[in-house]
C-alpha positions, 0 to 999 in steps of 0.5 A, spaced: 677 336 594 684 338 592 690 338 598 694 344 598 701 343 599 706 348 601 713 347 599 716 354 600 718 352 607 725 355 607 728 355 615 734 357 617 737 351 620 740 351 627 736 358 629 731 358 634 726 362 631 719 365 635 713 363 631 708 365 636 707 367 643 708 361 646 712 357 641 719 357 638 722 352 633 729 350 631 730 346 624 735 340 624 739 340 617 737 333 616 733 334 609 731 328 605 725 325 601 722 323 608 724 329 612 723 335 607 727 341 610 729 337 616 726 335 623 723 341 627 724 341 634 719 346 638 720 349 644 714 351 648 714 356 653 719 361 656 723 360 662 721 354 664 720 350 657 718 343 654 722 341 648 718 337 643 721 332 638 729 334 639 730 330 633 736 325 631 742 324 635 745 330 631 751 334 635 750 340 631 743 341 632 742 339 639 748 343 641 745 349 638 738 347 641 742 347 648 746 353 647 739 357 645 736 354 652 742 355 656 739 361 660 732 357 661 730 351 664 728 345 660 723 341 664 720 336 659 721 333 653 715 331 649 716 325 643 711 325 638 713 318 636 719 313 635 722 314 628 729 316 628 728 323 626 724 325 632 726 322 638 733 320 639 736 327 641 731 326 647 737 322 651 742 328 650 737 333 652 735 329 658 742 328 660 744 335 660 738 338 663 735 333 667 728 334 663 723 328 664 722 325 657 715 323 656 712 319 650 706 314 649 711 308 650 717 304 647 718 303 639 712 298 637 715 291 635 711 291 629 714 298 626 721 295 626 722 295 618 729 298 618 731 294 611 725 297 608 726 305 609 730 311 608 736 312 614 731 318 617 726 313 618 730 308 622 727 306 628 729 308 635 728 301 638 732 303 645 727 309 646 724 308 653 720 314 656 721 316 663 713 317 663 708 315 659 702 319 656 695 316 654 690 320 650 687 326 654 693 326 659 695 333 660 702 336 661 703 343 665 708 349 665 708 356 667 703 359 662 702 353 658 698 347 658 699 341 653 694 335 652 696 329 649 692 326 643 693 319 641 693 319 633 696 312 631 696 311 623 703 313 621 705 309 627 701 306 633 705 310 638 704 317 635 702 323 639 700 330 637 700 335 642 695 340 643 697 347 646 691 349 649 693 357 650 694 358 643 688 353 640 694 350 636 696 342 635 703 340 634 702 334 629 708 331 628 708 326 622 700 325 623 698 331 619 703 335 614 703 341 610 708 339 604 706 332 603 701 326 605 704 321 611 706 314 609 703 309 613 707 303 613 704 296 615 704 292 619 704 297 625 702 303 620 694 302 620 690 306 615 683 305 619 687 308 625 689 313 621 682 315 618 680 315 625 686 319 628 684 324 622 677 325 624 679 326 631 682 332 629 676 334 625 672 334 631 676 339 635 676 347 634 684 348 633 686 354 629 693 352 627 697 345 626 705 345 627 708 339 623 715 336 625 716 337 618 714 343 613 710 349 614 704 351 619 697 349 617 693 355 618 686 352 615 687 345 619 679 343 618 680 344 611 687 341 610 685 335 614 678 334 611 682 334 604 687 329 607 681 324 609 678 325 602 684 323 599 685 317 603 678 315 601 679 316 594 685 312 594 682 306 597 676 307 591 682 307 586 685 301 589 678 297 589 677 299 582 684 296 580 682 290 583 676 290 579 680 288 573 683 282 576 689 280 581 694 285 582 700 286 586 701 293 590 707 294 585 702 294 579 697 298 583 703 303 585 705 303 577 698 305 575 696 310 581 702 314 582 705 314 574 706 322 575 710 321 582 717 321 582 720 314 581 724 314 588 717 315 591 714 309 589 717 305 594 714 309 600 707 309 596 707 302 596 707 301 603 701 306 604 698 302 598 699 295 602 696 299 608 690 300 604 690 293 602 691 290 609 685 294 611 680 292 605 682 285 607 680 286 614 674 288 612 673 281 608 673 285 601 679 282 598 684 277 599 691 274 598 692 269 592 695 263 595 697 266 602 702 270 599 707 275 604 702 280 606 708 285 606 711 284 600 709 289 594 710 283 589 704 279 592 698 278 589 691 281 591 684 279 589 677 282 590 673 277 594 
């Protein structure tokens, strides 16, 4: 099943735009190979609202957001996860509005990998929510109800937020319509990611709103395609190892030959996540106890 990616998304940065009766969106001008056209900050409700993923500590974006909401009450700030393009802006929003910041928890120690990632993916190590959210917890405001869905995989503290009134899910980086999601080990975990995809498949949502890129209006079809893509990628990696020992870098060279070279590094991170899963299942192993996080370490089938 082929994945349909929509790359025509062209938002007006800094404008708060109505996208449904209960949702508005403002996109930050922090475009990159990871953030696509920028981080989308969502506003849930009218009058008494929740802000989801205020984005980086970007004065232009945060000032525009606060100005747009100057006549409304921001009661909650909801954080999908603690990468630097999602959560740092929560501090300023909370300071200027008195809102309560909610998230799964602080940044996971195993997800600190600043030397290995683009600036937009730097970790918000100092993030601490005022209140933690677990899977199934509910946040309520006037006319809106949000349920937290724990969806680890991209990072272990990732949450999606289901807006019950609209059968919609704000899917953060868990599911995007413009690209697949990078799964960076050791905290990023493919087995967790597959379980989190299946969690969405078990729901009856009608639309997904990612933090990067356009809405996904056929969520089950799209999520099923992502799941099958990951399983096919795993099978391809196993096939590569059937021919003899390989490094993650060599596997990327073979499987991502038609992908732009600047994307090979994040691709290697996802390949490593697959290799870790296969090792956990005792299907493969490292040669000579190499560094499991190095794309140059050698892996072999058992």
